[in-house]
C-alpha atoms as one frame of an Amber mdcrd trajectory, in Angstrom:
protein
-129.142 -17.089  -6.962-126.097 -15.022  -8.016-125.567 -14.341 -11.673-122.267
 -15.448 -13.214-119.411 -13.156 -14.640-118.976 -14.800 -18.001-116.739 -12.207
 -19.108-114.057 -12.646 -16.396-114.145 -16.272 -17.087-113.381 -16.157 -20.562
-110.685 -13.824 -20.159-109.011 -16.115 -17.531-109.160 -19.105 -19.912-107.832
 -17.223 -22.851-104.809 -16.314 -20.648-104.371 -19.875 -19.481-104.597 -21.266
 -23.210-101.943 -18.664 -24.219 -99.493 -19.640 -21.334 -99.804 -23.219 -22.346
 -99.010 -22.427 -25.952 -95.778 -20.450 -25.297 -94.520 -23.044 -22.959 -95.189
 -25.694 -25.757 -93.318 -23.406 -28.041 -90.500 -22.924 -25.704 -90.268 -26.826
 -25.083 -90.049 -27.495 -29.068 -87.371 -24.731 -29.395 -85.079 -26.486 -26.855
 -85.740 -29.940 -28.164 -84.880 -29.011 -31.860 -81.536 -27.463 -32.938 -81.852
 -23.861 -33.982 -80.679 -23.685 -37.865 -77.734 -21.300 -38.553 -78.406 -18.639
 -41.135 -76.293 -19.279 -43.978 -73.740 -16.586 -44.886 -73.974 -14.936 -48.260
 -71.488 -15.744 -50.871 -71.189 -14.725 -54.440 -71.507 -17.043 -57.095 -68.348
 -15.688 -58.489 -66.326 -17.519 -55.546 -68.326 -20.595 -55.329 -65.759 -22.978
 -56.409 -62.823 -21.049 -54.749 -61.109 -23.154 -51.944 -60.864 -21.391 -48.342
 -57.182 -20.441 -47.566 -58.008 -20.666 -43.895 -59.164 -24.139 -44.401 -56.105
 -25.011 -46.274 -53.658 -23.719 -43.363 -55.790 -25.648 -41.000 -55.321 -28.810
 -42.906 -51.332 -28.329 -43.170 -49.194 -29.880 -40.704 -48.173 -27.495 -37.913
 -44.824 -25.711 -38.422 -41.593 -26.601 -36.549 -41.441 -24.851 -33.122 -39.343
 -21.689 -32.885 -36.044 -22.048 -31.213 -36.348 -18.837 -29.079 -39.655 -20.215
 -28.010 -37.839 -23.146 -26.622 -35.574 -20.726 -24.390 -38.548 -18.985 -22.875
 -38.446 -18.632 -18.918 -34.989 -20.432 -19.113 -31.986 -19.147 -16.978 -30.405
 -16.095 -18.217 -32.806 -15.744 -21.182 -33.941 -12.316 -19.767 -30.904 -10.825
 -17.593 -30.286  -8.154 -20.324 -26.850  -7.527 -21.925 -24.800  -7.166 -18.816
 -22.865  -9.714 -16.824 -24.160 -13.076 -16.011 -25.599 -13.416 -12.536 -23.102
 -14.979 -10.014 -25.064 -18.599  -9.060 -24.285 -19.741  -5.585 -24.586 -23.554
  -4.813 -27.750 -24.433  -3.319 -28.014 -26.452  -0.390 -29.283 -29.989  -0.422
 -33.100 -30.495  -0.062 -32.805 -32.074   3.347 -30.549 -29.120   4.586 -32.882
 -26.602   2.926 -35.876 -27.930   4.955 -34.019 -27.976   8.061 -32.706 -24.628
   7.583 -36.271 -23.275   6.639 -37.766 -24.629   9.921 -34.816 -22.979  12.109
 -34.564 -19.752  10.381 -36.768 -16.895  11.318 -39.282 -15.464   8.886 -37.371
 -12.055   8.830 -34.154 -13.640   7.759 -35.845 -15.445   4.844 -37.486 -12.232
   3.650 -33.905 -10.513   3.345 -32.595 -13.021   1.303 -34.948 -12.626  -1.875
 -33.383 -15.282  -4.072 -35.118 -17.181  -6.715 -34.448 -21.072  -7.260 -33.657
 -21.658 -11.159 -32.728 -25.200 -12.045 -31.796 -26.245  -8.661 -29.554 -23.260
  -8.059 -29.771 -19.775  -6.516 -29.519 -16.621  -8.429 -29.316 -13.050  -6.503
 -30.718 -10.989  -9.181 -30.770  -7.877  -6.935 -26.877  -7.860  -6.681 -26.907
  -8.534 -10.711 -29.187  -5.809 -11.371 -27.400  -3.423  -9.137 -24.137  -4.275
 -10.814 -25.611  -3.658 -14.318 -27.314  -0.292 -13.232 -23.677   0.961 -12.194
 -22.493   0.380 -15.446 -25.238   1.527 -17.661 -24.953   5.096 -18.901 -27.423
   7.884 -17.474 -29.869   8.470 -19.859 -32.373  11.514 -19.325 -35.447  12.323
 -21.222 -35.635  14.779 -24.167 -37.650  17.190 -21.933 -35.195  17.310 -19.062
 -32.262  17.781 -21.459 -34.177  20.682 -23.299 -34.916  22.169 -19.593 -31.175
  21.892 -18.624 -29.888  23.535 -22.195 -32.519  26.287 -21.666 -31.183  26.970
 -18.107 -27.641  27.044 -19.363 -28.439  29.506 -22.219 -30.436  31.778 -19.719
 -27.398  31.790 -17.217 -24.946  32.700 -19.975 -27.220  35.571 -21.044 -27.594
  36.763 -17.232 -23.797  36.691 -17.188 -23.110  38.589 -20.340 -25.563  41.215
 -19.234 -23.777  41.378 -15.858 -20.399  41.919 -17.543 -21.353  44.238 -20.477
 -24.635  46.089 -19.544 -25.181  45.976 -15.864 -24.421  49.615 -14.247 -24.267
  51.466 -17.492 -26.632  54.062 -18.330 -28.065  53.401 -21.877 -27.070  55.829
 -24.788 -30.818  56.782 -25.232 -30.888  58.325 -21.696 -27.726  60.065 -22.052
 -29.047  61.753 -25.168 -32.464  62.575 -23.813 -30.653  64.173 -20.727 -28.680
  66.345 -23.121 -31.789  67.312 -24.828 -33.562  68.137 -21.726 -30.290  70.548
 -20.927 -30.539  72.427 -23.862 -34.101  72.852 -23.859 -33.787  74.385 -20.317
 -31.011  76.695 -21.202 -33.165  77.891 -24.423 -36.187  78.404 -21.922 -33.953
  80.416 -19.443 -32.623  82.540 -22.242 -36.155  83.522 -23.405 -37.368  84.427
 -20.129 -37.613  88.176 -19.682 -34.958  89.775 -17.458 -36.651  91.302 -14.286
 -33.980  94.042 -14.360 -35.509  95.128 -17.591 -36.910  98.641 -17.593 -40.362
  99.139 -19.156 -40.316  99.698 -22.827 -36.724  98.346 -23.207 -35.172  94.904
 -24.292 -31.908  93.291 -23.587 -29.400  93.392 -26.167 -28.255  89.787 -27.238
 -24.898  88.681 -25.902 -23.444  88.385 -29.503 -24.225  91.760 -30.517 -23.263
  93.359 -27.476 -19.538  91.737 -27.701 -19.424  92.714 -31.440 -20.059  96.310
 -30.635 -17.788  96.452 -27.739 -15.012  95.177 -30.148 -15.841  97.605 -32.730
 -15.582 100.698 -30.342 -12.238  99.410 -28.975 -10.985  99.170 -32.505 -12.336
 102.675 -33.196 -10.692 103.997 -30.151  -7.151 102.570 -30.780  -7.541 104.349
 -34.453  -8.574 107.598 -33.122  -5.762 107.350 -30.555  -3.338 107.015 -33.036
  -4.619 109.620 -35.155  -4.541 112.001 -32.313  -0.572 111.006 -31.450   0.272
 111.460 -35.142  -0.827 115.379 -35.002   2.078 117.747 -35.111   2.890 119.418
 -31.973   4.929 122.551 -33.288   2.066 123.507 -35.835  -0.529 125.074 -34.073
  -2.720 126.442 -36.731  -6.452 126.912 -36.689  -7.316 123.740 -38.740  -4.873
 121.698 -36.443  -6.890 123.047 -33.423 -10.378 122.052 -34.799  -8.785 118.384
 -35.763  -7.547 117.966 -32.384 -10.723 119.029 -30.641 -12.687 116.769 -32.887
 -10.509 113.689 -32.179 -10.730 114.343 -28.351 -14.831 114.501 -28.475 -14.937
 111.391 -30.441 -12.446 109.629 -27.915 -14.731 110.824 -25.029 -18.031 109.570
 -26.793 -16.211 106.187 -27.606 -15.073 105.715 -23.920 -18.484 106.318 -22.533
 -19.838 103.858 -25.080 -17.326 101.477 -24.239 -18.307 101.932 -20.412 -21.873
 101.190 -21.421 -21.439  98.112 -23.569 -18.790  96.510 -21.068 -21.479  95.832
 -18.669 -22.996  92.167 -18.569 -26.613  93.747 -19.595 -27.206  96.155 -22.247
 -30.971  97.302 -22.665 -32.049  98.951 -25.983 -35.316 101.232 -25.837 -37.789
 100.012 -28.041 -39.322 102.074 -30.699 -42.648 103.278 -29.981
């Protein structure tokens, strides 16, 4: 004879008892109304009447006159011209025409029946759209103004500055020219003999002018000498003047050259 497992049997019975208790509690909850938790209210306002309750007890206000016109004819047509109303056909003719007309024709005539008469809202909206002023958004206006300003700036640039060399480039070009001339002047002359240096042009011209002036003065002194008197002193004076004139002529020939070289002191 097999032994009975009392542990499993007890667990099964406990689960069955729990299940029955839960079903019983659930049935009691459904049968009895659930109490509503009362809201907290201060004792200070215990005897104050509710304003919402007072308004609900009052009689309803008279209807708004604008609400009576809701979805009535011309109530939402805008400030433009009132839409033209064409006479609607009789109900019998309407039914007969609806049977004979094709579906395409009915779709083309998009008309709405309002109070027994048809209104062509498409024509009405098109007529109002032609008379309405064109309104552009602020962003488009700002973009148009910016494009106009850039166009004016480009035209001003083309008229005043395009094709003209800027002043700073002209000044820079003149500076480069002076620097190049100074560099060429400072370069050693290839014709300069060793141990010599070339005399500056200003000094050469100044020396040449002094020599010519001395030549003229000596020539005048030689012409002013008396021809009849041929004393020893006169002869010496004439010889001295002629010697100086010859020296000055040689110096004038030397300083008349474009380049004059001076020997450096060793």
